[in-house]
ZADO-1210 file (C-alpha; in nm, 4 decimals, padded with zeros to 6 digits):
<atoms>
<atom x="18.1543" y="03.0080" z="02.8373" code="MET" pos="1"/>
<atom x="18.1590" y="02.9564" z="03.2241" code="LYS" pos="2"/>
<atom x="18.3083" y="03.3243" z="03.2837" code="ARG" pos="3"/>
<atom x="18.0603" y="03.4635" z="03.0675" code="ILE" pos="4"/>
<atom x="17.7639" y="03.3110" z="03.2894" code="ILE" pos="5"/>
<atom x="17.9590" y="03.3862" z="03.6506" code="VAL" pos="6"/>
<atom x="18.0142" y="03.7454" z="03.4695" code="SER" pos="7"/>
<atom x="17.6247" y="03.7632" z="03.3718" code="ALA" pos="8"/>
<atom x="17.5250" y="03.6216" z="03.6976" code="LEU" pos="9"/>
<atom x="17.7563" y="03.9221" z="03.8676" code="ILE" pos="10"/>
<atom x="17.5952" y="04.1896" z="03.6603" code="THR" pos="11"/>
<atom x="17.2525" y="04.0412" z="03.7541" code="CYS" pos="12"/>
<atom x="17.3487" y="04.0484" z="04.1016" code="ALA" pos="13"/>
<atom x="17.4596" y="04.4013" z="04.1097" code="THR" pos="14"/>
<atom x="17.1366" y="04.4908" z="03.9313" code="VAL" pos="15"/>
<atom x="16.9278" y="04.3511" z="04.1860" code="PHE" pos="16"/>
<atom x="17.1218" y="04.4526" z="04.4631" code="ALA" pos="17"/>
<atom x="17.0786" y="04.8701" z="04.3134" code="GLN" pos="18"/>
<atom x="16.7366" y="04.7819" z="04.2931" code="GLU" pos="19"/>
<atom x="16.7014" y="04.6370" z="04.6180" code="THR" pos="20"/>
<atom x="16.9168" y="04.9007" z="04.8128" code="VAL" pos="21"/>
<atom x="16.6395" y="05.1753" z="04.6221" code="ALA" pos="22"/>
<atom x="16.3146" y="05.0338" z="04.7623" code="PRO" pos="23"/>
<atom x="16.5122" y="05.0698" z="05.0653" code="ALA" pos="24"/>
<atom x="16.5963" y="05.3958" z="05.0758" code="ASP" pos="25"/>
<atom x="16.2223" y="05.4928" z="04.9008" code="THR" pos="26"/>
<atom x="16.0799" y="05.2929" z="05.1932" code="ALA" pos="27"/>
<atom x="16.3022" y="05.5196" z="05.4777" code="ALA" pos="28"/>
<atom x="16.1787" y="05.8314" z="05.3217" code="LYS" pos="29"/>
<atom x="15.8409" y="05.7327" z="05.3512" code="VAL" pos="30"/>
<atom x="15.9032" y="05.6186" z="05.6686" code="THR" pos="31"/>
<atom x="16.0422" y="05.9646" z="05.7226" code="GLU" pos="32"/>
<atom x="15.7363" y="06.1773" z="05.5779" code="SER" pos="33"/>
<atom x="15.4970" y="05.9111" z="05.7657" code="ALA" pos="34"/>
<atom x="15.6872" y="06.0205" z="06.1040" code="ALA" pos="35"/>
<atom x="15.6896" y="06.3912" z="06.0042" code="GLN" pos="36"/>
<atom x="15.3045" y="06.3533" z="05.9672" code="VAL" pos="37"/>
<atom x="15.2579" y="06.1473" z="06.3068" code="VAL" pos="38"/>
<atom x="15.4301" y="06.3791" z="06.5137" code="GLU" pos="39"/>
<atom x="15.1893" y="06.6669" z="06.4494" code="PRO" pos="40"/>
<atom x="14.9375" y="06.4405" z="06.5080" code="ALA" pos="41"/>
<atom x="15.0834" y="06.3375" z="06.8595" code="ALA" pos="42"/>
<atom x="14.9730" y="06.6494" z="07.0432" code="PRO" pos="43"/>
<atom x="14.6428" y="06.6242" z="06.8847" code="VAL" pos="44"/>
<atom x="14.5969" y="06.2826" z="06.9951" code="THR" pos="45"/>
<atom x="14.7027" y="06.3369" z="07.3413" code="GLU" pos="46"/>
<atom x="14.4361" y="06.6414" z="07.3470" code="SER" pos="47"/>
<atom x="14.1694" y="06.3963" z="07.2290" code="VAL" pos="48"/>
<atom x="14.2436" y="06.1157" z="07.4139" code="GLU" pos="49"/>
<atom x="14.0137" y="06.1873" z="07.6761" code="ALA" pos="50"/>
<atom x="13.7278" y="06.2279" z="07.4118" code="ALA" pos="51"/>
<atom x="13.8011" y="05.9396" z="07.2136" code="SER" pos="52"/>
<atom x="14.0708" y="05.6413" z="07.2468" code="ALA" pos="53"/>
<atom x="14.0384" y="05.5182" z="06.8794" code="GLU" pos="54"/>
<atom x="14.2306" y="05.7972" z="06.7373" code="PRO" pos="55"/>
<atom x="14.5812" y="05.7126" z="06.9069" code="ALA" pos="56"/>
<atom x="14.5044" y="05.3665" z="06.7997" code="THR" pos="57"/>
<atom x="14.4575" y="05.4493" z="06.4252" code="GLN" pos="58"/>
<atom x="14.8120" y="05.6491" z="06.4595" code="THR" pos="59"/>
<atom x="14.9597" y="05.4031" z="06.6409" code="ALA" pos="60"/>
<atom x="14.8966" y="05.1641" z="06.3425" code="GLU" pos="61"/>
<atom x="14.9963" y="05.3720" z="06.1398" code="VAL" pos="62"/>
<atom x="15.3395" y="05.4171" z="06.2754" code="ALA" pos="63"/>
<atom x="15.4084" y="05.0615" z="06.3042" code="GLU" pos="64"/>
<atom x="15.4336" y="05.0268" z="05.9037" code="PRO" pos="65"/>
<atom x="15.6568" y="05.2967" z="05.9260" code="ALA" pos="66"/>
<atom x="15.8592" y="05.1294" z="06.1773" code="ALA" pos="67"/>
<atom x="15.9524" y="04.8183" z="06.0007" code="SER" pos="68"/>
<atom x="16.0643" y="04.7104" z="05.6984" code="ALA" pos="69"/>
<atom x="16.1665" y="04.3970" z="05.7057" code="GLU" pos="70"/>
<atom x="16.1333" y="04.2800" z="05.3539" code="THR" pos="71"/>
<atom x="16.1802" y="04.5620" z="05.0306" code="PRO" pos="72"/>
<atom x="15.8248" y="04.4165" z="04.9266" code="ALA" pos="73"/>
<atom x="15.6460" y="04.4501" z="05.2638" code="GLY" pos="74"/>
<atom x="15.7844" y="04.7839" z="05.3186" code="THR" pos="75"/>
<atom x="15.7390" y="04.8810" z="04.9971" code="VAL" pos="76"/>
<atom x="15.3171" y="04.7589" z="05.0323" code="ALA" pos="77"/>
<atom x="15.3684" y="04.9002" z="05.4160" code="GLN" pos="78"/>
<atom x="15.4853" y="05.2130" z="05.2935" code="ALA" pos="79"/>
<atom x="15.2469" y="05.2758" z="05.0561" code="ALA" pos="80"/>
<atom x="14.9545" y="05.2492" z="05.3098" code="GLU" pos="81"/>
<atom x="15.0449" y="05.5858" z="05.5320" code="PRO" pos="82"/>
<atom x="14.9381" y="05.8379" z="05.2763" code="PRO" pos="83"/>
<atom x="14.6078" y="05.7138" z="05.3516" code="GLU" pos="84"/>
<atom x="14.6385" y="05.6770" z="05.7295" code="ALA" pos="85"/>
<atom x="14.7020" y="06.0464" z="05.7812" code="PRO" pos="86"/>
<atom x="14.3477" y="06.1239" z="05.6457" code="ALA" pos="87"/>
<atom x="14.2108" y="05.9092" z="05.8429" code="GLU" pos="88"/>
<atom x="14.4127" y="06.0726" z="06.1120" code="THR" pos="89"/>
<atom x="14.3295" y="06.4163" z="06.0177" code="ALA" pos="90"/>
<atom x="13.9597" y="06.2955" z="06.0150" code="GLN" pos="91"/>
<atom x="13.9648" y="06.1592" z="06.3456" code="ALA" pos="92"/>
<atom x="14.0810" y="06.4594" z="06.4886" code="VAL" pos="93"/>
<atom x="13.9427" y="06.6839" z="06.3189" code="THR" pos="94"/>
<atom x="13.6090" y="06.4974" z="06.4353" code="SER" pos="95"/>
<atom x="13.7875" y="06.5018" z="06.7851" code="ALA" pos="96"/>
<atom x="13.8245" y="06.8840" z="06.7672" code="GLU" pos="97"/>
<atom x="13.4451" y="06.9400" z="06.6433" code="MET" pos="98"/>
<atom x="13.3329" y="06.6640" z="06.9610" code="ALA" pos="99"/>
<atom x="13.5574" y="06.8723" z="07.1759" code="GLU" pos="100"/>
<atom x="13.3862" y="07.1901" z="07.1339" code="PRO" pos="101"/>
<atom x="13.0848" y="07.0384" z="07.1591" code="ILE" pos="102"/>
<atom x="13.1311" y="06.8605" z="07.4704" code="ALA" pos="103"/>
<atom x="13.3018" y="07.2208" z="07.6339" code="GLN" pos="104"/>
<atom x="12.9535" y="07.4090" z="07.5287" code="THR" pos="105"/>
<atom x="12.7445" y="07.1262" z="07.6820" code="ALA" pos="106"/>
<atom x="12.9262" y="07.1320" z="08.0397" code="VAL" pos="107"/>
<atom x="12.8037" y="07.4896" z="08.0699" code="PRO" pos="108"/>
<atom x="12.4559" y="07.4269" z="07.9702" code="VAL" pos="109"/>
<atom x="12.4425" y="07.0864" z="08.2168" code="SER" pos="110"/>
<atom x="12.6573" y="07.2629" z="08.4781" code="GLN" pos="111"/>
<atom x="12.3937" y="07.5781" z="08.5521" code="PRO" pos="112"/>
<atom x="12.1582" y="07.3370" z="08.5125" code="ALA" pos="113"/>
<atom x="12.2519" y="07.2454" z="08.8951" code="GLU" pos="114"/>
<atom x="12.4214" y="07.5688" z="09.0049" code="GLY" pos="115"/>
<atom x="12.3007" y="07.9247" z="08.8396" code="PRO" pos="116"/>
<atom x="12.0134" y="07.7924" z="08.6179" code="VAL" pos="117"/>
<atom x="11.8815" y="07.6629" z="09.0131" code="ALA" pos="118"/>
<atom x="11.9566" y="07.9521" z="09.1350" code="GLU" pos="119"/>
<atom x="11.8230" y="08.1707" z="08.8504" code="SER" pos="120"/>
<atom x="11.4475" y="07.9332" z="08.9141" code="SER" pos="121"/>
<atom x="11.4614" y="08.0179" z="09.2538" code="ALA" pos="122"/>
<atom x="11.4638" y="08.3781" z="09.1594" code="THR" pos="123"/>
<atom x="11.2288" y="08.3780" z="08.9228" code="VAL" pos="124"/>
<atom x="11.0141" y="08.2221" z="09.1787" code="PHE" pos="125"/>
<atom x="11.0803" y="08.4849" z="09.4140" code="ALA" pos="126"/>
<atom x="11.0228" y="08.7533" z="09.1698" code="ALA" pos="127"/>
<atom x="10.7342" y="08.5545" z="09.0839" code="SER" pos="128"/>
<atom x="10.5260" y="08.4938" z="09.4366" code="ALA" pos="129"/>
<atom x="10.3780" y="08.8131" z="09.5208" code="PRO" pos="130"/>
<atom x="10.5477" y="09.0708" z="09.7185" code="ALA" pos="131"/>
<atom x="10.4155" y="09.1738" z="10.1262" code="PRO" pos="132"/>
<atom x="10.2475" y="09.4723" z="10.0674" code="VAL" pos="133"/>
<atom x="10.1531" y="09.7297" z="10.3441" code="ASN" pos="134"/>
<atom x="09.7890" y="09.7575" z="10.2951" code="ALA" pos="135"/>
<atom x="09.6424" y="10.0938" z="10.2774" code="PRO" pos="136"/>
<atom x="09.5034" y="10.2634" z="10.5834" code="ALA" pos="137"/>
<atom x="09.1547" y="10.1806" z="10.6179" code="ALA" pos="138"/>
<atom x="08.9484" y="10.4924" z="10.5150" code="GLU" pos="139"/>
<atom x="08.7402" y="10.6561" z="10.8118" code="LYS" pos="140"/>
<atom x="08.4435" y="10.5742" z="10.8516" code="THR" pos="141"/>
<atom x="08.3214" y="10.8274" z="11.1050" code="TRP" pos="142"/>
<atom x="08.5316" y="11.1419" z="11.1501" code="THR" pos="143"/>
<atom x="08.4845" y="11.2431" z="11.5404" code="HIS" pos="144"/>
<atom x="08.4587" y="11.6465" z="11.6224" code="LEU" pos="145"/>
<atom x="08.4606" y="11.7667" z="11.9881" code="TRP" pos="146"/>
<atom x="08.3836" y="12.1177" z="12.0778" code="GLY" pos="147"/>
<atom x="08.4754" y="12.3268" z="12.3812" code="VAL" pos="148"/>
<atom x="08.3442" y="12.7010" z="12.3297" code="GLY" pos="149"/>
<atom x="08.1605" y="12.9862" z="12.4850" code="ALA" pos="150"/>
<atom x="07.7812" y="13.0678" z="12.3925" code="THR" pos="151"/>
<atom x="07.5454" y="13.3802" z="12.4258" code="VAL" pos="152"/>
<atom x="07.2328" y="13.2828" z="12.3220" code="PRO" pos="153"/>
<atom x="06.9874" y="13.5683" z="12.3194" code="VAL" pos="154"/>
<atom x="06.6039" y="13.4679" z="12.3624" code="GLU" pos="155"/>
<atom x="06.2891" y="13.6310" z="12.4210" code="GLN" pos="156"/>
<atom x="05.9969" y="13.4131" z="12.5809" code="TYR" pos="157"/>
<atom x="05.6198" y="13.5028" z="12.6840" code="LYS" pos="158"/>
<atom x="05.5105" y="13.4521" z="13.0430" code="SER" pos="159"/>
<atom x="05.1626" y="13.5539" z="13.1237" code="ARG" pos="160"/>
<atom x="05.1351" y="13.7697" z="12.8182" code="GLY" pos="161"/>
<atom x="05.4316" y="13.9723" z="12.8128" code="ASN" pos="162"/>
<atom x="05.7597" y="13.9622" z="12.6836" code="LYS" pos="163"/>
<atom x="06.0711" y="13.8712" z="12.8471" code="ILE" pos="164"/>
<atom x="06.3959" y="13.9221" z="12.7058" code="ASP" pos="165"/>
<atom x="06.7096" y="13.6938" z="12.8534" code="LEU" pos="166"/>
<atom x="07.0678" y="13.7320" z="12.7250" code="ILE" pos="167"/>
<atom x="07.2756" y="13.3982" z="12.9138" code="ASN" pos="168"/>
<atom x="07.6000" y="13.3120" z="12.8501" code="TYR" pos="169"/>
<atom x="07.8055" y="13.0128" z="12.9582" code="GLY" pos="170"/>
<atom x="08.0155" y="12.6982" z="12.8491" code="LEU" pos="171"/>
<atom x="07.9086" y="12.4633" z="12.5506" code="ASP" pos="172"/>
<atom x="07.9897" y="12.1487" z="12.5221" code="LEU" pos="173"/>
<atom x="07.9440" y="12.0033" z="12.1861" code="SER" pos="174"/>
<atom x="07.9633" y="11.6777" z="11.9528" code="TYR" pos="175"/>
<atom x="07.9589" y="11.6166" z="11.5905" code="THR" pos="176"/>
<atom x="08.0056" y="11.2472" z="11.4321" code="GLY" pos="177"/>
<atom x="08.0466" y="11.3140" z="11.0257" code="VAL" pos="178"/>
<atom x="08.0248" y="10.9997" z="10.8093" code="ALA" pos="179"/>
<atom x="08.2375" y="10.9393" z="10.4782" code="ARG" pos="180"/>
<atom x="07.9336" y="10.9942" z="10.3056" code="PHE" pos="181"/>
<atom x="07.8362" y="11.2954" z="10.4810" code="GLY" pos="182"/>
<atom x="07.5849" y="11.1967" z="10.7030" code="LEU" pos="183"/>
<atom x="07.6391" y="11.4600" z="11.0471" code="ALA" pos="184"/>
<atom x="07.4852" y="11.3704" z="11.3675" code="LEU" pos="185"/>
<atom x="07.5078" y="11.6404" z="11.6625" code="HIS" pos="186"/>
<atom x="07.4611" y="11.6882" z="12.0488" code="LEU" pos="187"/>
<atom x="07.5502" y="11.9659" z="12.2563" code="SER" pos="188"/>
<atom x="07.4706" y="12.0197" z="12.6438" code="ILE" pos="189"/>
<atom x="07.5127" y="12.4623" z="12.7593" code="ALA" pos="190"/>
<atom x="07.4913" y="12.5831" z="13.0865" code="ALA" pos="191"/>
<atom x="07.5795" y="12.9045" z="13.2311" code="GLY" pos="192"/>
<atom x="07.3979" y="13.2437" z="13.3622" code="SER" pos="193"/>
<atom x="07.1074" y="13.4611" z="13.2059" code="SER" pos="194"/>
<atom x="07.0368" y="13.8057" z="13.2949" code="LEU" pos="195"/>
<atom x="06.7220" y="13.9690" z="13.2625" code="THR" pos="196"/>
<atom x="06.5481" y="14.2865" z="13.3394" code="ASP" pos="197"/>
<atom x="06.1690" y="14.1839" z="13.2402" code="ASN" pos="198"/>
<atom x="06.0873" y="14.0223" z="13.5913" code="ILE" pos="199"/>
<atom x="05.9962" y="14.2062" z="13.8521" code="ARG" pos="200"/>
<atom x="05.9896" y="14.0438" z="14.2217" code="PHE" pos="201"/>
<atom x="05.8532" y="14.2760" z="14.4812" code="GLU" pos="202"/>
<atom x="05.8545" y="14.5646" z="14.2166" code="LYS" pos="203"/>
<atom x="06.2497" y="14.5503" z="14.2043" code="ASN" pos="204"/>
<atom x="06.3443" y="14.6590" z="13.8867" code="ASP" pos="205"/>
<atom x="06.6884" y="14.5741" z="13.9344" code="ASP" pos="206"/>
<atom x="06.8447" y="14.3055" z="13.6556" code="TRP" pos="207"/>
<atom x="06.8353" y="13.9775" z="13.7946" code="LEU" pos="208"/>
<atom x="07.0838" y="13.7321" z="13.7528" code="VAL" pos="209"/>
<atom x="06.9282" y="13.3560" z="13.7075" code="GLY" pos="210"/>
<atom x="07.0732" y="13.0347" z="13.5639" code="SER" pos="211"/>
<atom x="07.0385" y="12.8562" z="13.2427" code="PHE" pos="212"/>
<atom x="07.1075" y="12.5541" z="13.0752" code="GLY" pos="213"/>
<atom x="07.0455" y="12.3934" z="12.7321" code="ALA" pos="214"/>
<atom x="07.0146" y="12.0456" z="12.5616" code="VAL" pos="215"/>
<atom x="07.0133" y="11.9716" z="12.1685" code="GLU" pos="216"/>
<atom x="07.0291" y="11.7008" z="11.9450" code="ALA" pos="217"/>
<atom x="07.0685" y="11.7474" z="11.5698" code="GLY" pos="218"/>
<atom x="07.0919" y="11.5645" z="11.2613" code="LEU" pos="219"/>
<atom x="07.2350" y="11.7025" z="10.9172" code="GLY" pos="220"/>
<atom x="07.4737" y="11.7177" z="10.6358" code="PHE" pos="221"/>
<atom x="07.8506" y="11.7816" z="10.5760" code="SER" pos="222"/>
<atom x="07.9132" y="11.8771" z="10.1897" code="PRO" pos="223"/>
<atom x="08.3024" y="11.9495" z="10.2902" code="VAL" pos="224"/>
<atom x="08.4989" y="11.7735" z="10.5261" code="ASN" pos="225"/>
<atom x="08.8712" y="11.7787" z="10.5121" code="THR" pos="226"/>
<atom x="09.1803" y="11.8267" z="10.7781" code="ASN" pos="227"/>
<atom x="09.1763" y="12.2002" z="10.6971" code="GLY" pos="228"/>
<atom x="08.8131" y="12.2767" z="10.7218" code="PHE" pos="229"/>
<atom x="08.4635" y="12.1342" z="10.7540" code="THR" pos="230"/>
<atom x="08.1820" y="12.2424" z="10.6757" code="LEU" pos="231"/>
<atom x="07.8331" y="12.1116" z="10.8885" code="VAL" pos="232"/>
<atom x="07.4338" y="12.1974" z="10.8514" code="VAL" pos="233"/>
<atom x="07.2255" y="12.1059" z="11.0785" code="LEU" pos="234"/>
<atom x="06.8758" y="12.0540" z="11.1912" code="ALA" pos="235"/>
<atom x="06.8365" y="12.0660" z="11.5828" code="VAL" pos="236"/>
<atom x="06.5800" y="12.0660" z="11.8484" code="ALA" pos="237"/>
<atom x="06.5965" y="12.0898" z="12.1904" code="GLY" pos="238"/>
<atom x="06.4849" y="12.1768" z="12.5805" code="TYR" pos="239"/>
<atom x="06.6002" y="12.4727" z="12.7412" code="GLU" pos="240"/>
<atom x="06.5227" y="12.6647" z="13.0499" code="TYR" pos="241"/>
<atom x="06.6200" y="12.9757" z="13.2729" code="ALA" pos="242"/>
<atom x="06.5672" y="13.0069" z="13.6086" code="GLU" pos="243"/>
<atom x="06.5569" y="13.3254" z="13.8302" code="PHE" pos="244"/>
<atom x="06.5524" y="13.3537" z="14.2027" code="GLU" pos="245"/>
<atom x="06.4798" y="13.6800" z="14.4158" code="SER" pos="246"/>
<atom x="06.6776" y="13.7521" z="14.8069" code="ASP" pos="247"/>
<atom x="06.5059" y="13.5924" z="15.0775" code="GLU" pos="248"/>
<atom x="06.3202" y="13.8787" z="15.2567" code="ASN" pos="249"/>
<atom x="06.1287" y="13.8404" z="15.6182" code="GLU" pos="250"/>
<atom x="05.7756" y="13.8721" z="15.6377" code="VAL" pos="251"/>
<atom x="05.4463" y="13.8324" z="15.8557" code="ARG" pos="252"/>
<atom x="05.2331" y="13.5700" z="15.6640" code="HIS" pos="253"/>
<atom x="04.8892" y="13.5801" z="15.7622" code="SER" pos="254"/>
<atom x="04.8766" y="13.2207" z="15.8568" code="GLU" pos="255"/>
<atom x="05.2339" y="13.1137" z="15.9460" code="LEU" pos="256"/>
<atom x="05.3324" y="13.4484" z="16.1557" code="GLY" pos="257"/>
<atom x="05.7168" y="13.5627" z="16.0777" code="ILE" pos="258"/>
<atom x="05.9332" y="13.3643" z="15.7440" code="VAL" pos="259"/>
<atom x="06.1571" y="13.3986" z="15.5010" code="GLU" pos="260"/>
<atom x="06.0171" y="13.4206" z="15.1959" code="ARG" pos="261"/>
<atom x="06.1525" y="13.3574" z="14.8307" code="ARG" pos="262"/>
<atom x="06.0464" y="13.4026" z="14.4777" code="PHE" pos="263"/>
<atom x="06.1117" y="13.2044" z="14.1933" code="THR" pos="264"/>
<atom x="06.0629" y="13.1997" z="13.8340" code="GLU" pos="265"/>
<atom x="06.1235" y="12.9285" z="13.5968" code="THR" pos="266"/>
<atom x="06.0923" y="12.9245" z="13.2150" code="MET" pos="267"/>
<atom x="06.1387" y="12.6243" z="13.0182" code="GLY" pos="268"/>
<atom x="06.0786" y="12.5910" z="12.6671" code="ALA" pos="269"/>
<atom x="06.1136" y="12.3376" z="12.3484" code="LEU" pos="270"/>
<atom x="06.3362" y="12.4439" z="12.0524" code="SER" pos="271"/>
<atom x="06.3333" y="12.4050" z="11.6656" code="VAL" pos="272"/>
<atom x="06.5715" y="12.5304" z="11.4392" code="GLY" pos="273"/>
<atom x="06.9040" y="12.4885" z="11.2559" code="GLY" pos="274"/>
<atom x="07.2787" y="12.5517" z="11.2973" code="ASP" pos="275"/>
<atom x="07.5496" y="12.5817" z="11.0525" code="LEU" pos="276"/>
<atom x="07.9155" y="12.4631" z="11.1818" code="VAL" pos="277"/>
<atom x="08.2000" y="12.6001" z="11.0598" code="LEU" pos="278"/>
<atom x="08.5531" y="12.4342" z="11.1741" code="ARG" pos="279"/>
<atom x="08.9038" y="12.5692" z="11.0778" code="PHE" pos="280"/>
<atom x="09.1891" y="12.3164" z="11.1289" code="GLY" pos="281"/>
<atom x="09.5433" y="12.4640" z="11.2913" code="LEU" pos="282"/>
<atom x="09.6651" y="12.1183" z="11.2323" code="SER" pos="283"/>
<atom x="09.6032" y="11.7302" z="11.1893" code="GLU" pos="284"/>
<atom x="09.3648" y="11.7305" z="11.5290" code="HIS" pos="285"/>
<atom x="09.3293" y="12.0952" z="11.6641" code="ILE" pos="286"/>
<atom x="09.1745" y="12.3812" z="11.5536" code="GLY" pos="287"/>
<atom x="08.8720" y="12.6364" z="11.6186" code="ILE" pos="288"/>
<atom x="08.5343" y="12.6246" z="11.5300" code="PHE" pos="289"/>
<atom x="08.2190" y="12.8763" z="11.5083" code="ALA" pos="290"/>
<atom x="07.8600" y="12.8050" z="11.5177" code="SER" pos="291"/>
<atom x="07.5614" y="12.9825" z="11.4635" code="VAL" pos="292"/>
<atom x="07.1763" y="12.8510" z="11.4761" code="GLY" pos="293"/>
<atom x="06.8335" y="13.0139" z="11.4896" code="GLY" pos="294"/>
<atom x="06.5487" y="12.8450" z="11.7193" code="ARG" pos="295"/>
<atom x="06.1925" y="12.8943" z="11.7283" code="TRP" pos="296"/>
<atom x="06.0206" y="12.8360" z="12.0785" code="LEU" pos="297"/>
<atom x="05.6658" y="12.6527" z="11.9963" code="PRO" pos="298"/>
<atom x="05.6283" y="12.6090" z="12.3473" code="ILE" pos="299"/>
<atom x="05.7227" y="12.7400" z="12.6652" code="THR" pos="300"/>
<atom x="05.5781" y="12.6680" z="13.0300" code="VAL" pos="301"/>
<atom x="05.6672" y="12.9309" z="13.3126" code="THR" pos="302"/>
<atom x="05.6541" y="12.8377" z="13.6245" code="GLU" pos="303"/>
<atom x="05.6344" y="13.0974" z="13.9438" code="SER" pos="304"/>
<atom x="05.6638" y="13.0187" z="14.2926" code="SER" pos="305"/>
<atom x="05.6580" y="13.1377" z="14.6898" code="VAL" pos="306"/>
<atom x="05.8535" y="12.9846" z="14.8910" code="ARG" pos="307"/>
<atom x="05.8135" y="13.0225" z="15.3022" code="TYR" pos="308"/>
<atom x="06.0260" y="12.9102" z="15.5442" code="GLU" pos="309"/>
<atom x="06.0126" y="12.9381" z="15.9152" code="LYS" pos="310"/>
<atom x="06.2536" y="12.8463" z="16.1776" code="ASP" pos="311"/>
<atom x="06.3977" y="12.5834" z="15.9298" code="ASP" pos="312"/>
<atom x="06.1639" y="12.3111" z="15.9853" code="ASP" pos="313"/>
<atom x="05.9195" y="12.4518" z="15.8159" code="TYR" pos="314"/>
<atom x="05.8523" y="12.5022" z="15.4593" code="VAL" pos="315"/>
<atom x="05.5968" y="12.5594" z="15.2770" code="ARG" pos="316"/>
<atom x="05.5737" y="12.6504" z="14.8822" code="THR" pos="317"/>
<atom x="05.3014" y="12.8090" z="14.6634" code="GLU" pos="318"/>
<atom x="05.3433" y="12.7518" z="14.2543" code="SER" pos="319"/>
<atom x="05.1438" y="12.8572" z="13.9980" code="TYR" pos="320"/>
<atom x="05.2468" y="12.7119" z="13.6479" code="ILE" pos="321"/>
<atom x="05.0816" y="12.8560" z="13.2762" code="GLU" pos="322"/>
<atom x="05.1698" y="12.7723" z="12.9580" code="ASP" pos="323"/>
<atom x="05.2385" y="13.0160" z="12.6336" code="ASP" pos="324"/>
<atom x="05.4415" y="13.0388" z="12.3265" code="ARG" pos="325"/>
<atom x="05.7962" y="13.1600" z="12.2584" code="GLY" pos="326"/>
<atom x="05.8913" y="13.3915" z="12.0141" code="VAL" pos="327"/>
<atom x="06.2732" y="13.3412" z="11.9115" code="TYR" pos="328"/>
<atom x="06.6530" y="13.1898" z="12.0002" code="SER" pos="329"/>
<atom x="06.9792" y="13.3022" z="11.8304" code="VAL" pos="330"/>
<atom x="07.2361" y="13.0785" z="11.9644" code="VAL" pos="331"/>
<atom x="07.6054" y="13.1718" z="11.8387" code="PRO" pos="332"/>
<atom x="07.9125" y="12.9619" z="11.9718" code="VAL" pos="333"/>
<atom x="08.2923" y="12.9726" z="11.9113" code="ILE" pos="334"/>
<atom x="08.5851" y="12.8074" z="12.0820" code="GLY" pos="335"/>
<atom x="08.7964" y="12.4776" z="11.9885" code="ALA" pos="336"/>
<atom x="08.7604" y="12.1519" z="11.8493" code="MET" pos="337"/>
<atom x="08.9433" y="11.8448" z="11.8530" code="TRP" pos="338"/>
<atom x="08.9228" y="11.6339" z="11.5290" code="LYS" pos="339"/>
<atom x="08.9607" y="11.2222" z="11.5896" code="PHE" pos="340"/>
</atoms>
């Protein structure tokens, strides 16, 4: 009976030992599988440590049950839990991997805010700021035309009822100012010599050579005023004169005795008329011009005088003045003109 009981106990112990060994093997296998699951997660855990320390702790907690196997029941219980641990680790790793791109995305966004974005904002500010623009040159209000030319006025006066033809020649200096809207102002001075054969001194029928001068002012309009061409139409008024003298001759005067006698004829007139001025530009400032004008001489004054001179210390002058009316005056001018 005792042998039967001892045999039964041995048999039960053998069976119990086999059952005990089986869970140990199972725990070892589970431990190996958990280690395999944990090993791939280790690199991920190292990459995630900078973002979060919790996945590494959870992975360590998962690894500890796999390494300990004190009792079969505890080992089996702890070995049964690891299948859930990889899911949490995967979730943690997945969340870490998802968080890592976000962190990487956030860094480029935050860094340009301090560097490139600041530079771009400065660039935008510089672009939005008004760039310095060279102010266009102000349009000229007045154009100044200075002319120097030769003039040959042909005139006809009346003196004591007689017509006196004059041919003058000389130099003409003129200024014409043209406003931007076309208004034109004119001033000219002319001087030179005058020829006539209608004045007789002591029955001398030779041509007389005298002097002439004229000053005129005008107001008009310029329909065209460019660098290459200028057209000016003017209404002018002025004063002109011509003077002739005879040679000195020695004569006997009834009162003065022997004296030197000289005759002088001076004619002056007011002139009214118009001019047409054409300028052709050769360069920006230099050009040539031509003008022609017609005058009417509404008033003429003729002064005839005789001068007696004796021994360089006595002079006696006798003058006669007569008012009359002139006929006409034609004034052509051609020369060079400077534009400023």
